[in-house]
Residue frames as a rotation matrix with the C-alpha (Angstrom) as fourth column:
MET 1
0.456 0.890 -0.023 44.42
-0.887 0.457 0.073 164.08
0.075 -0.013 0.997 76.66
THR 2
-0.683 -0.710 0.173 45.12
-0.727 0.683 -0.069 160.49
-0.069 -0.173 -0.982 77.70
ASP 3
0.565 0.822 -0.077 43.67
-0.824 0.566 -0.006 157.06
0.038 0.067 0.997 77.09
ASN 4
-0.389 -0.634 0.669 44.66
-0.614 0.719 0.325 153.46
-0.687 -0.285 -0.669 77.80
THR 5
0.367 0.485 -0.794 44.39
-0.930 0.216 -0.297 151.37
0.028 0.847 0.530 74.62
LYS 6
0.666 -0.038 0.745 44.50
-0.190 0.957 0.219 147.59
-0.721 -0.288 0.630 74.34
LEU 7
-0.099 -0.757 -0.646 47.42
-0.985 -0.018 0.173 145.90
-0.142 0.653 -0.744 72.56
LYS 8
0.862 0.190 -0.470 47.78
-0.302 0.937 -0.176 142.50
0.407 0.294 0.865 70.94
ILE 9
0.650 -0.618 0.443 50.18
-0.477 0.122 0.870 140.72
-0.592 -0.777 -0.215 73.29
GLY 10
0.861 -0.450 0.238 53.48
0.499 0.654 -0.569 139.74
0.101 0.608 0.787 71.68
LEU 11
0.420 -0.813 -0.402 57.21
0.012 -0.438 0.899 140.42
-0.907 -0.383 -0.174 71.69
ARG 12
0.828 -0.236 0.508 59.37
0.547 0.146 -0.824 141.54
0.120 0.961 0.250 68.79
TYR 13
-0.085 -0.938 -0.337 62.80
0.829 -0.254 0.498 142.94
-0.552 -0.237 0.799 68.11
SER 14
0.924 0.357 -0.136 63.05
0.250 -0.835 -0.491 146.60
-0.289 0.419 -0.861 67.10
PRO 15
0.181 -0.907 0.380 66.08
0.971 0.103 -0.216 147.34
0.157 0.408 0.899 64.88
GLN 16
0.366 0.012 0.930 65.47
0.174 -0.983 -0.056 151.06
0.914 0.183 -0.362 65.47
PHE 17
0.668 -0.049 0.743 65.94
-0.684 -0.435 0.586 150.81
0.294 -0.899 -0.324 69.24
GLY 18
-0.243 -0.833 -0.498 68.07
-0.515 0.546 -0.661 147.65
0.822 0.096 -0.562 69.27
CYS 19
-0.852 0.009 0.524 65.95
-0.492 0.330 -0.806 145.93
-0.180 -0.944 -0.276 71.91
ILE 20
-0.696 0.705 -0.132 62.98
0.642 0.695 0.325 143.65
0.321 0.141 -0.936 72.55
VAL 21
-0.865 0.433 0.252 59.82
-0.467 -0.880 -0.090 145.78
0.183 -0.196 0.963 72.62
GLU 22
-0.004 0.991 -0.132 56.19
-0.541 0.109 0.834 145.41
0.841 0.075 0.536 73.76
SER 23
-0.032 0.026 -0.999 57.06
0.795 0.607 -0.010 144.43
0.606 -0.794 -0.040 77.32
THR 24
0.909 0.397 0.129 56.71
0.224 -0.726 0.650 146.51
0.352 -0.562 -0.748 80.48
PHE 25
0.297 -0.891 -0.342 60.50
0.843 0.077 0.532 146.47
-0.448 -0.447 0.775 80.95
ASN 26
0.538 -0.288 -0.792 62.55
-0.315 -0.941 0.128 149.57
-0.782 0.180 -0.596 80.27
ASN 27
0.948 -0.164 -0.272 64.24
-0.242 0.184 -0.953 149.55
0.207 0.969 0.135 76.85
ASN 28
0.089 -0.981 0.170 67.63
-0.929 -0.143 -0.342 149.53
0.360 -0.128 -0.924 78.54
GLU 29
-0.102 -0.065 0.993 66.70
-0.710 0.704 -0.026 146.24
-0.697 -0.708 -0.118 80.22
THR 30
0.599 0.391 0.699 65.90
0.160 0.796 -0.583 144.55
-0.785 0.462 0.414 76.91
LYS 31
0.430 -0.547 -0.719 68.87
-0.857 -0.498 -0.134 145.81
-0.284 0.673 -0.682 74.85
ILE 32
0.882 -0.156 0.444 70.34
0.258 0.949 -0.178 143.17
-0.394 0.272 0.878 72.56
SER 33
0.410 -0.821 -0.397 74.09
-0.850 -0.502 0.159 143.32
-0.330 0.273 -0.904 72.00
ASP 34
-0.781 -0.624 0.011 74.60
-0.593 0.748 0.296 139.58
-0.193 0.225 -0.955 71.45
TYR 35
-0.306 0.691 -0.655 72.41
-0.593 0.400 0.699 136.99
0.745 0.602 0.287 69.72
ASP 36
-0.572 0.022 -0.820 72.50
0.433 0.857 -0.279 134.72
0.697 -0.515 -0.499 72.79
GLN 37
-0.982 0.179 -0.063 70.78
-0.045 -0.543 -0.839 137.41
-0.185 -0.821 0.541 74.87
ILE 38
-0.550 0.821 -0.154 67.50
-0.626 -0.284 0.726 137.09
0.552 0.496 0.670 72.96
ASN 39
0.013 0.563 -0.826 66.29
0.216 0.805 0.552 133.87
0.976 -0.186 -0.111 74.62
GLN 40
-0.638 -0.347 -0.688 67.57
0.724 0.034 -0.689 135.03
0.262 -0.937 0.230 78.01
ILE 41
-0.960 0.281 -0.014 65.62
-0.267 -0.925 -0.272 138.32
-0.090 -0.258 0.962 77.90
ILE 42
-0.302 0.894 -0.332 62.46
-0.578 0.105 0.809 136.70
0.758 0.436 0.485 76.51
ASN 43
-0.137 0.206 -0.969 62.51
0.525 0.845 0.105 134.05
0.840 -0.494 -0.224 79.26
GLU 44
-0.872 -0.210 -0.443 62.92
0.489 -0.432 -0.758 136.75
-0.032 -0.877 0.479 81.90
ILE 45
-0.743 0.669 0.019 59.93
-0.639 -0.719 0.273 138.64
0.196 0.191 0.962 80.49
LYS 46
-0.075 0.724 -0.686 57.88
-0.218 0.659 0.720 135.43
0.973 0.203 0.108 80.55
SER 47
-0.415 -0.161 -0.895 58.90
0.698 0.574 -0.427 134.54
0.583 -0.803 -0.127 84.12
LYS 48
-0.881 0.053 -0.470 57.86
0.312 -0.682 -0.661 137.97
-0.356 -0.729 0.585 85.40
LYS 49
-0.037 0.922 0.386 54.73
0.974 0.119 -0.193 138.10
-0.224 0.369 -0.902 83.19
ALA 50
-0.273 -0.222 -0.936 55.89
0.222 -0.961 0.163 141.46
-0.936 -0.163 0.312 81.91
PHE 51
-0.562 0.177 0.808 53.98
0.825 0.061 0.561 141.38
0.050 0.982 -0.181 78.62
ALA 52
-0.868 0.293 -0.400 52.47
-0.217 -0.950 -0.226 144.74
-0.446 -0.109 0.888 77.66
SER 53
-0.485 0.778 0.400 48.74
0.845 0.534 -0.014 144.32
-0.225 0.331 -0.916 77.13
SER 54
0.712 0.701 0.032 47.93
0.692 -0.695 -0.195 148.05
-0.114 0.161 -0.980 76.94
VAL 55
-0.485 -0.822 0.298 49.56
0.831 -0.540 -0.137 151.34
0.273 0.181 0.945 76.04
GLN 56
0.304 0.498 -0.812 48.86
0.701 -0.695 -0.163 154.61
-0.645 -0.519 -0.560 77.82
VAL 57
-0.158 -0.284 0.946 48.68
0.922 -0.385 0.039 157.25
0.354 0.878 0.322 75.09
TYR 58
0.061 0.124 -0.990 49.29
0.572 -0.818 -0.067 160.92
-0.818 -0.562 -0.121 75.90
ILE 59
-0.030 0.064 0.997 48.24
0.968 -0.247 0.045 163.40
0.249 0.967 -0.055 73.22
LEU 60
-0.656 -0.223 -0.721 49.00
0.407 -0.909 -0.089 167.11
-0.636 -0.351 0.687 73.08
GLN 61
0.089 0.753 0.652 46.00
0.986 -0.159 0.049 169.12
0.140 0.638 -0.757 71.85
VAL 62
-0.870 -0.375 -0.320 46.60
0.398 -0.917 -0.008 172.77
-0.290 -0.135 0.947 71.06
PRO 63
0.040 0.988 -0.150 43.36
0.675 -0.137 -0.725 174.84
-0.737 -0.072 -0.672 71.10
LEU 64
-0.380 -0.164 -0.910 43.97
-0.509 -0.784 0.354 176.30
-0.772 0.598 0.215 67.64
SER 65
0.714 0.700 -0.008 42.13
-0.360 0.357 -0.862 175.55
-0.601 0.618 0.507 64.41
LYS 66
0.875 -0.295 -0.384 43.82
-0.264 0.374 -0.889 173.21
0.406 0.879 0.249 61.90
PHE 67
-0.162 -0.919 0.361 46.41
-0.945 0.039 -0.325 172.17
0.285 -0.393 -0.874 64.53
PRO 68
0.365 0.366 -0.856 46.46
-0.279 0.920 0.275 168.35
0.888 0.138 0.438 64.59
PRO 69
0.904 -0.044 0.425 46.91
-0.404 0.232 0.885 166.42
-0.138 -0.972 0.192 67.86
VAL 70
0.128 -0.940 -0.317 50.49
-0.665 0.156 -0.730 165.35
0.736 0.304 -0.605 68.60
VAL 71
0.878 0.082 -0.472 51.40
0.222 0.804 0.552 162.12
0.425 -0.590 0.687 70.39
ILE 72
0.375 -0.760 0.530 53.97
-0.750 -0.585 -0.308 163.00
0.545 -0.282 -0.790 73.05
ALA 73
-0.565 -0.586 0.581 54.24
-0.815 0.507 -0.281 159.73
-0.129 -0.632 -0.764 74.98
LEU 74
0.427 0.596 -0.680 53.39
-0.552 0.767 0.326 156.04
0.716 0.236 0.657 74.66
ILE 75
-0.442 -0.549 0.709 53.84
-0.896 0.232 -0.379 154.15
0.043 -0.803 -0.595 77.93
LEU 76
-0.188 0.313 -0.931 53.43
-0.268 0.895 0.356 150.37
0.945 0.316 -0.084 77.81
ASN 77
-0.498 0.084 0.863 51.69
-0.865 0.025 -0.502 148.76
-0.063 -0.996 0.060 80.79
ASN 78
-0.999 0.049 -0.015 49.98
0.049 0.999 -0.019 145.55
0.014 -0.019 -1.000 81.87
GLY 79
-0.473 0.876 0.097 46.47
0.065 -0.075 0.995 146.95
0.878 0.477 -0.022 81.52
SER 80
-0.607 0.233 -0.759 45.85
0.794 0.219 -0.567 147.38
0.034 -0.947 -0.318 85.25
ASP 81
-0.025 0.680 0.733 42.80
0.346 -0.682 0.645 149.52
0.938 0.269 -0.219 86.03
LYS 82
0.275 0.039 -0.961 43.93
0.962 -0.020 0.274 150.28
-0.008 -0.999 -0.042 89.57
THR 83
0.969 0.196 0.150 44.01
0.197 -0.980 0.007 153.95
0.148 0.023 -0.989 90.50
ALA 84
0.593 -0.796 -0.119 47.52
-0.122 -0.236 0.964 153.79
-0.796 -0.557 -0.237 91.98
ASP 85
-0.102 -0.643 0.759 48.96
0.725 0.474 0.500 152.33
-0.681 0.601 0.418 88.75
ILE 86
0.415 0.321 0.852 47.34
0.852 -0.465 -0.239 155.00
0.320 0.825 -0.466 86.57
VAL 87
0.983 -0.109 -0.146 48.57
-0.023 -0.870 0.493 157.73
-0.180 -0.482 -0.858 88.93
ASP 88
0.212 -0.967 0.144 52.12
0.247 0.196 0.949 156.39
-0.945 -0.166 0.280 88.52
LEU 89
-0.076 -0.187 0.979 51.80
0.986 0.134 0.102 156.69
-0.151 0.973 0.174 84.72
HIS 90
0.773 0.426 0.469 50.49
0.498 -0.866 -0.034 160.26
0.392 0.260 -0.882 84.95
GLN 91
0.841 -0.495 -0.219 53.24
-0.102 -0.542 0.834 161.27
-0.532 -0.679 -0.506 87.35
LYS 92
-0.001 -0.849 0.528 55.85
0.664 0.394 0.635 159.76
-0.747 0.352 0.564 85.02
LEU 93
0.192 0.157 0.969 54.54
0.918 -0.377 -0.121 162.02
0.346 0.913 -0.216 82.26
LEU 94
0.907 0.309 0.285 54.29
0.213 -0.923 0.320 165.15
0.362 -0.230 -0.903 84.43
MET 95
0.802 -0.596 -0.042 57.52
-0.139 -0.255 0.957 164.80
-0.581 -0.761 -0.288 86.40
ASN 96
-0.075 -0.910 0.407 59.83
0.269 0.375 0.887 163.30
-0.960 0.176 0.217 83.78
ILE 97
-0.188 -0.014 0.982 58.60
0.949 0.254 0.186 163.37
-0.252 0.967 -0.035 80.20
ALA 98
0.764 0.592 0.258 56.94
0.640 -0.746 -0.182 166.83
0.084 0.304 -0.949 80.10
SER 99
0.712 -0.552 -0.434 60.03
-0.164 -0.732 0.661 168.60
-0.682 -0.400 -0.612 81.48
GLN 100
-0.253 -0.834 0.490 62.29
0.371 0.384 0.845 166.76
-0.893 0.396 0.213 79.01
LEU 101
-0.128 0.314 0.941 60.08
0.992 0.028 0.126 167.91
0.013 0.949 -0.315 76.12
ASN 102
-0.946 -0.276 -0.172 60.08
0.298 -0.947 -0.118 171.50
-0.131 -0.163 0.978 77.42
LEU 103
-0.223 0.946 0.233 56.28
0.631 -0.042 0.775 171.57
0.743 0.320 -0.587 77.71
TYR 104
-0.869 -0.136 -0.476 56.21
0.463 -0.562 -0.686 174.76
-0.174 -0.816 0.551 79.78
ILE 105
-0.666 0.727 0.168 52.48
-0.340 -0.495 0.800 175.24
0.664 0.475 0.577 79.29
LEU 106
-0.259 0.712 0.653 49.16
-0.910 0.048 -0.412 174.77
-0.324 -0.701 0.635 81.00
ILE 107
-0.871 -0.074 -0.486 48.44
-0.260 0.908 0.328 171.01
0.417 0.412 -0.810 81.02
SER 108
-0.030 0.901 0.433 45.01
-0.990 0.032 -0.136 169.47
-0.137 -0.433 0.891 81.41
ILE 109
-0.977 -0.191 0.092 44.42
-0.188 0.981 0.037 165.80
-0.097 0.019 -0.995 82.18
SER 110
-0.198 0.962 -0.187 41.11
-0.974 -0.172 0.150 164.75
0.112 0.211 0.971 80.63
SER 111
-0.936 -0.025 0.350 39.12
-0.103 0.973 -0.206 161.57
-0.336 -0.229 -0.914 81.25
ASP 112
-0.675 0.718 -0.168 35.92
-0.075 0.161 0.984 159.90
0.734 0.677 -0.055 80.12
GLY 113
-0.051 0.691 0.721 34.33
-0.875 -0.379 0.302 160.06
0.482 -0.615 0.624 83.57
ALA 114
0.329 0.098 -0.939 35.05
0.154 0.976 0.155 156.46
0.932 -0.196 0.306 84.59
LEU 115
0.985 0.163 0.051 35.35
-0.022 -0.174 0.984 156.12
0.169 -0.971 -0.168 88.38
VAL 116
0.507 -0.854 -0.120 38.98
0.782 0.396 0.481 154.95
-0.363 -0.337 0.869 88.36
GLU 117
-0.219 -0.584 0.782 40.01
0.829 -0.534 -0.167 157.85
0.515 0.612 0.600 86.09
PHE 118
0.545 0.470 0.694 38.07
0.000 -0.828 0.561 160.35
0.839 -0.306 -0.451 88.21
GLN 119
0.956 -0.226 -0.187 39.89
0.227 0.168 0.959 159.06
-0.185 -0.960 0.212 91.31
THR 120
0.122 -0.956 0.268 43.20
0.990 0.135 0.030 159.34
-0.064 0.262 0.963 89.46
GLN 121
0.003 -0.049 0.999 42.51
0.439 -0.897 -0.045 162.96
0.898 0.439 0.019 88.59
THR 122
0.879 0.394 0.268 41.60
-0.075 -0.441 0.894 163.68
0.471 -0.806 -0.358 92.23
LEU 123
0.703 -0.677 -0.220 44.90
0.590 0.380 0.712 162.22
-0.398 -0.631 0.666 93.46
ILE 124
-0.124 -0.750 0.650 46.89
0.943 -0.294 -0.159 164.18
0.310 0.593 0.743 90.87
GLN 125
0.265 0.321 0.909 45.15
0.154 -0.945 0.288 167.41
0.952 0.064 -0.300 91.91
SER 126
0.935 0.160 0.318 45.82
-0.278 -0.230 0.933 166.75
0.222 -0.960 -0.171 95.61
MET 127
0.514 -0.806 -0.292 49.44
0.697 0.591 -0.406 165.61
0.500 0.005 0.866 95.19
SER 128
0.703 -0.326 -0.632 51.91
0.437 -0.503 0.746 167.12
-0.561 -0.800 -0.211 97.62
ILE 129
0.123 -0.644 0.755 53.88
0.909 -0.232 -0.346 169.86
0.398 0.729 0.557 95.89
ASP 130
-0.575 -0.512 -0.638 55.55
0.768 -0.607 -0.205 173.14
-0.283 -0.608 0.742 96.87
GLU 131
-0.890 0.193 -0.413 53.55
-0.277 -0.948 0.154 175.48
-0.362 0.252 0.898 94.64
ARG 132
-0.450 0.818 0.358 49.79
0.839 0.525 -0.146 175.54
-0.307 0.235 -0.922 93.94
LEU 133
-0.884 0.348 0.311 47.32
-0.130 -0.823 0.552 177.76
0.448 0.448 0.774 92.10
GLN 134
-0.575 0.680 -0.455 44.29
0.815 0.423 -0.397 178.42
-0.077 -0.599 -0.797 94.31
MET 135
-0.779 0.454 0.432 41.13
-0.274 -0.867 0.416 180.48
0.564 0.206 0.800 93.97
ILE 136
-0.735 0.533 -0.419 38.36
0.665 0.446 -0.599 180.69
-0.132 -0.719 -0.682 96.60
ASP 137
-0.580 0.672 0.461 34.83
-0.213 -0.671 0.710 182.04
0.786 0.313 0.532 96.11
THR 138
-0.988 0.143 -0.052 33.22
0.083 0.226 -0.971 182.32
-0.127 -0.964 -0.235 99.55
ARG 139
-0.441 0.880 -0.175 29.83
-0.870 -0.467 -0.158 183.37
-0.220 0.082 0.972 98.10
PHE 140
0.466 0.619 -0.631 29.26
-0.790 0.613 0.018 179.96
0.398 0.491 0.775 96.52
ASP 141
0.493 -0.351 0.796 31.59
-0.573 0.558 0.600 177.95
-0.655 -0.752 0.073 98.79
ILE 142
0.975 -0.221 0.032 33.84
0.154 0.563 -0.812 177.02
0.161 0.796 0.583 95.86
THR 143
0.430 -0.903 -0.001 37.53
-0.478 -0.228 0.848 176.27
-0.766 -0.364 -0.529 96.30
PHE 144
0.976 -0.188 -0.113 39.63
-0.025 0.415 -0.909 175.69
0.217 0.890 0.401 93.18
SER 145
0.400 -0.893 0.207 43.16
-0.661 -0.124 0.740 174.35
-0.635 -0.433 -0.640 93.61
CYS 146
0.986 -0.163 -0.045 45.64
0.084 0.705 -0.704 172.74
0.146 0.690 0.709 91.23
PRO 147
0.468 -0.879 -0.096 49.32
0.460 0.149 0.876 171.82
-0.755 -0.453 0.474 91.49
ILE 148
0.843 -0.364 -0.397 52.02
-0.538 -0.589 -0.603 173.75
-0.014 0.721 -0.692 89.63
ILE 149
0.805 -0.554 0.212 54.65
0.534 0.832 0.148 171.24
-0.259 -0.006 0.966 88.45
PRO 150
0.261 -0.789 -0.556 58.22
-0.168 -0.604 0.779 172.64
-0.951 -0.110 -0.290 88.38
SER 151
-0.722 -0.637 -0.268 59.39
-0.285 -0.079 0.955 173.39
-0.630 0.767 -0.124 84.82
VAL 152
-0.733 0.545 0.407 55.93
0.678 0.538 0.501 172.47
0.054 0.643 -0.764 83.48
GLY 153
-0.799 0.473 0.371 53.22
-0.403 -0.879 0.255 174.68
0.447 0.054 0.893 84.95
PRO 154
-0.362 0.743 0.562 49.66
-0.803 0.058 -0.594 174.29
-0.474 -0.666 0.576 86.31
VAL 155
-0.958 0.128 -0.255 47.93
-0.020 0.862 0.507 170.94
0.285 0.491 -0.823 85.82
LEU 156
-0.409 0.896 0.170 44.12
-0.872 -0.330 -0.360 170.97
-0.267 -0.296 0.917 85.55
ARG 157
-0.838 0.252 0.483 41.62
0.299 0.954 0.022 168.15
-0.456 0.163 -0.875 85.30
VAL 158
-0.478 0.691 -0.543 38.85
-0.834 -0.551 0.033 168.30
-0.276 0.468 0.839 82.73
GLN 159
0.069 0.609 0.791 36.08
-0.007 0.793 -0.610 166.09
-0.998 0.036 0.059 81.35
ASP 160
-0.940 -0.341 0.016 36.57
-0.018 0.098 0.995 164.80
-0.341 0.935 -0.098 77.82
SER 161
-0.281 0.918 -0.281 33.31
-0.719 -0.395 -0.572 165.97
-0.636 0.042 0.771 76.20
LYS 162
-0.190 0.193 -0.963 33.41
-0.859 0.442 0.258 163.37
0.475 0.876 0.082 73.39
HIS 163
-0.841 -0.150 -0.520 33.75
0.079 0.917 -0.392 160.52
0.535 -0.371 -0.759 75.86
ALA 164
-0.832 0.555 0.008 31.03
-0.143 -0.199 -0.970 162.04
-0.537 -0.807 0.245 78.04
LYS 165
-0.137 0.801 -0.582 28.58
-0.966 -0.239 -0.102 162.15
-0.221 0.548 0.807 75.13
LYS 166
-0.309 -0.023 -0.951 29.34
-0.524 0.838 0.150 158.55
0.793 0.545 -0.271 74.16
THR 167
-0.981 -0.056 -0.188 28.94
0.127 0.550 -0.825 157.44
0.149 -0.833 -0.532 77.77
CYS 168
-0.555 0.829 -0.073 25.54
-0.479 -0.390 -0.787 159.16
-0.680 -0.402 0.613 78.06
GLN 169
-0.059 0.526 -0.848 24.41
-0.983 0.116 0.140 157.75
0.172 0.842 0.511 74.73
ASN 170
-0.579 -0.234 -0.781 25.43
-0.231 0.966 -0.118 154.21
0.782 0.112 -0.613 75.68
VAL 171
-0.951 0.299 0.082 23.59
-0.039 0.147 -0.988 154.55
-0.308 -0.943 -0.129 79.00
ILE 172
-0.197 0.925 -0.326 20.40
-0.826 -0.336 -0.453 155.45
-0.528 0.181 0.830 77.11
MET 173
-0.051 0.148 -0.988 20.81
-0.863 0.491 0.118 152.65
0.502 0.859 0.103 74.57
SER 174
-0.754 -0.317 -0.575 21.52
-0.054 0.903 -0.427 149.96
0.655 -0.291 -0.698 77.16
GLY 175
0.323 0.930 0.173 18.83
-0.210 -0.108 0.972 151.08
0.923 -0.350 0.160 79.60
ALA 176
-0.228 -0.500 -0.836 21.20
0.695 0.517 -0.499 150.41
0.681 -0.695 0.229 82.50
GLN 177
-0.569 0.067 -0.820 20.51
0.647 -0.578 -0.497 153.83
-0.507 -0.813 0.285 84.01
VAL 178
0.454 0.798 0.397 18.10
0.891 -0.397 -0.221 156.69
-0.019 0.454 -0.891 83.31
LEU 179
-0.774 -0.626 0.093 19.34
0.632 -0.771 0.075 159.99
0.025 0.117 0.993 81.95
SER 180
0.188 0.921 -0.342 17.00
0.924 -0.284 -0.256 162.76
-0.333 -0.268 -0.904 83.13
PHE 181
-0.774 -0.260 0.578 16.28
0.455 -0.863 0.220 166.20
0.441 0.433 0.786 81.65
GLY 182
-0.612 0.569 0.549 14.30
-0.695 -0.718 -0.030 168.25
0.377 -0.400 0.835 84.13
ARG 183
-0.128 0.673 0.729 11.10
-0.752 0.413 -0.514 166.27
-0.646 -0.614 0.453 84.81
SER 184
0.808 0.383 -0.448 11.59
-0.589 0.552 -0.590 164.04
0.022 0.740 0.672 81.73
THR 185
0.171 -0.760 0.628 13.84
-0.199 0.597 0.777 161.08
-0.965 -0.257 -0.049 80.97
ALA 186
0.087 -0.233 -0.969 15.67
-0.996 -0.057 -0.075 159.97
-0.037 0.971 -0.237 77.83
ARG 187
0.138 0.027 0.990 15.17
-0.252 0.968 0.008 156.38
-0.958 -0.251 0.140 76.65
PHE 188
-0.771 -0.475 0.425 15.87
0.199 0.455 0.868 154.19
-0.606 0.753 -0.256 73.62
ASP 189
-0.118 0.815 0.567 12.28
0.962 0.237 -0.140 154.47
-0.248 0.528 -0.812 72.33
HIS 190
0.579 0.249 -0.776 12.52
0.195 -0.967 -0.165 158.28
-0.791 -0.056 -0.609 72.49
PHE 191
-0.302 -0.809 -0.505 15.59
-0.436 -0.354 0.827 158.35
-0.848 0.470 -0.245 70.26
LEU 192
-0.719 0.085 0.690 14.03
0.532 0.706 0.467 155.81
-0.448 0.703 -0.553 67.90
LEU 193
0.364 0.927 0.096 10.95
0.837 -0.279 -0.471 158.02
-0.409 0.252 -0.877 67.43
ILE 194
0.454 -0.264 -0.851 13.08
-0.164 -0.963 0.212 161.13
-0.876 0.043 -0.481 66.98
SER 195
-0.613 -0.787 0.069 15.20
-0.122 0.181 0.976 159.43
-0.781 0.590 -0.207 64.28
GLN 196
-0.454 0.528 0.717 12.02
0.840 0.522 0.148 158.72
-0.297 0.669 -0.681 62.28
ARG 197
0.471 0.616 -0.632 10.98
0.386 -0.788 -0.480 162.37
-0.793 -0.018 -0.609 62.14
LEU 198
0.674 -0.158 0.722 11.54
0.705 -0.154 -0.692 164.31
0.220 0.975 0.008 58.90
ASP 199
0.720 -0.386 0.577 13.30
-0.313 -0.923 -0.226 167.15
0.619 -0.018 -0.785 60.75
SER 200
0.927 -0.359 0.104 15.55
0.062 0.422 0.905 164.82
-0.369 -0.832 0.414 62.77
VAL 201
0.425 -0.868 -0.258 19.33
-0.896 -0.362 -0.256 165.24
0.129 0.340 -0.932 62.69
MET 202
-0.238 -0.469 0.851 19.74
-0.628 0.742 0.233 161.59
-0.741 -0.479 -0.471 63.74
TYR 203
-0.280 0.077 -0.957 19.99
-0.849 0.445 0.285 158.60
0.447 0.892 -0.059 61.42
LYS 204
0.767 0.616 -0.181 18.55
-0.498 0.749 0.437 155.11
0.405 -0.245 0.881 61.83
GLN 205
0.366 -0.711 -0.600 22.07
0.394 0.703 -0.592 153.69
0.843 -0.019 0.538 62.30
ASP 206
-0.482 -0.460 0.746 22.53
-0.447 -0.603 -0.661 156.08
0.754 -0.652 0.085 65.24
ILE 207
0.030 0.617 0.786 19.92
-0.996 0.089 -0.032 154.00
-0.089 -0.782 0.617 67.09
VAL 208
0.905 0.359 0.228 19.63
-0.324 0.929 -0.179 150.55
-0.276 0.088 0.957 65.49
LYS 209
0.686 -0.719 0.110 22.85
0.725 0.666 -0.175 148.48
0.053 0.200 0.978 65.51
LEU 210
0.947 -0.272 0.169 24.70
-0.283 -0.958 0.046 151.52
0.150 -0.092 -0.984 66.86
ASP 211
0.179 -0.963 -0.202 28.49
0.561 0.268 -0.783 151.66
0.808 0.027 0.588 66.74
ARG 212
0.816 0.279 -0.507 29.16
0.574 -0.285 0.768 152.62
0.070 -0.917 -0.392 70.37
GLN 213
-0.079 -0.899 -0.431 32.46
0.724 -0.349 0.595 154.27
-0.686 -0.265 0.678 69.47
ASP 214
-0.104 0.114 0.988 30.93
0.910 -0.390 0.141 156.54
0.401 0.914 -0.063 66.82
ASP 215
-0.718 -0.252 -0.648 31.75
0.548 -0.779 -0.305 160.13
-0.428 -0.575 0.697 67.84
ALA 216
-0.928 0.364 0.075 29.49
-0.204 -0.668 0.716 161.60
0.311 0.649 0.694 65.15
ALA 217
-0.177 0.900 -0.398 26.45
0.399 0.435 0.807 159.62
0.900 -0.016 -0.436 66.37
ALA 218
-0.134 0.060 -0.989 27.05
0.989 -0.057 -0.137 160.81
-0.064 -0.997 -0.052 69.94
TYR 219
-0.932 -0.235 -0.277 27.39
0.219 -0.972 0.090 164.40
-0.290 0.023 0.957 68.71
ARG 220
-0.682 0.726 0.090 24.10
-0.140 -0.250 0.958 164.22
0.718 0.641 0.272 66.80
ALA 221
-0.087 0.673 -0.734 22.34
0.756 0.525 0.391 162.71
0.649 -0.521 -0.554 69.83
PHE 222
0.179 0.090 -0.980 23.29
0.918 -0.373 0.133 165.65
-0.353 -0.924 -0.149 72.09
CYS 223
-0.804 -0.403 0.436 23.59
0.550 -0.783 0.290 168.57
0.224 0.474 0.852 69.70
SER 224
-0.826 0.467 -0.317 21.38
-0.139 -0.712 -0.688 171.61
-0.547 -0.524 0.653 70.36
SER 225
-0.533 0.648 -0.543 19.11
-0.788 -0.147 0.598 170.89
0.308 0.747 0.589 67.35
ASN 226
-0.429 0.357 -0.830 18.27
0.148 0.934 0.326 167.44
0.891 0.017 -0.453 68.67
LEU 227
-0.823 0.114 -0.556 17.69
0.560 -0.002 -0.829 168.72
-0.096 -0.993 -0.062 72.20
LYS 228
-0.757 0.586 -0.289 15.25
-0.577 -0.807 -0.126 171.31
-0.307 0.072 0.949 70.83
THR 229
-0.388 0.603 -0.697 13.41
-0.580 0.428 0.693 168.55
0.716 0.674 0.184 69.00
SER 230
-0.374 0.163 -0.913 13.25
0.407 0.913 -0.004 166.21
0.833 -0.373 -0.408 71.99
ALA 231
-0.934 -0.013 -0.357 12.60
0.341 -0.324 -0.883 168.71
-0.104 -0.946 0.307 74.82
PRO 232
0.054 0.998 -0.035 8.99
0.987 -0.059 -0.150 169.69
-0.152 -0.026 -0.988 75.66
GLN 233
-0.096 -0.080 0.992 8.21
0.617 -0.787 -0.004 173.13
0.781 0.611 0.125 74.26
ASN 234
0.684 0.426 0.593 7.24
-0.157 -0.707 0.689 174.48
0.713 -0.564 -0.417 77.69
SER 235
0.684 -0.478 -0.551 10.36
0.728 0.497 0.473 173.21
0.048 -0.725 0.688 79.47
GLY 236
0.785 -0.467 -0.406 13.12
-0.185 -0.803 0.566 175.38
-0.591 -0.370 -0.717 80.85
LEU 237
-0.083 -0.853 0.515 15.65
0.429 0.436 0.791 173.43
-0.899 0.287 0.330 78.79
THR 238
0.185 0.237 0.954 14.09
0.983 -0.062 -0.176 174.67
0.017 0.969 -0.245 75.54
ARG 239
0.975 0.218 0.046 14.11
0.214 -0.974 0.076 178.29
0.061 -0.064 -0.996 76.73
ILE 240
0.457 -0.877 -0.150 17.80
-0.090 -0.214 0.973 178.05
-0.885 -0.431 -0.177 77.70
ILE 241
-0.206 -0.528 0.824 18.78
0.754 0.451 0.478 176.63
-0.624 0.719 0.305 74.29
GLN 242
0.449 0.470 0.760 16.82
0.862 -0.452 -0.229 179.30
0.236 0.758 -0.608 72.43
SER 243
0.965 -0.091 -0.247 18.37
0.024 -0.904 0.427 182.08
-0.262 -0.418 -0.870 74.50
GLU 244
0.098 -0.992 0.084 21.85
0.184 0.101 0.978 180.86
-0.978 -0.081 0.193 73.57
């Protein structure tokens, strides 16, 4: 799993690495061996506007219970949201870092569904490489293909379900777009009414003055119990949920 997180811009010296950190320069370029180098390196960072304003975080998630996520890479960057720049970061992880860490496993690159991240995933999947995993189903006109990175393995793209739920919830709360379920739509006033019911799994704070980064609120909004409550009893959606 990966995400680009904002940083408070600033430079500092790291005694652990012996260099100036929190810039987009390589650590070898900011090594300090003499006190007089400090001003020289800082001025060079300033002149090239190489301050790190974001960090690309790569987390290893093992699909086993009670196995905590492990941070495997933190790549400082200038916060660019251009597809080409994000692709470069992903390729740095796949081609260099993953092989160094001996991650000879199936890797999935997840995203929150934002257009730039979707485009990044598409470019990673279509990257030119010698070996690919491909499956074709002619009955449904489906072609699945993913690259196999040397010394790493297949790389798949997936949708981060937590981000997807928060995105859908924020769309409903803002009213910017309409989320449809069959012949019905989901709106702010719907969720407000549902939260006031005695059998509702939602709380008032899930609707009023909502924390838009609250994973639990997004889960309650789209859990099966809430969908049963909100879906019309004669709809196909209700029948599907009950059959599961």
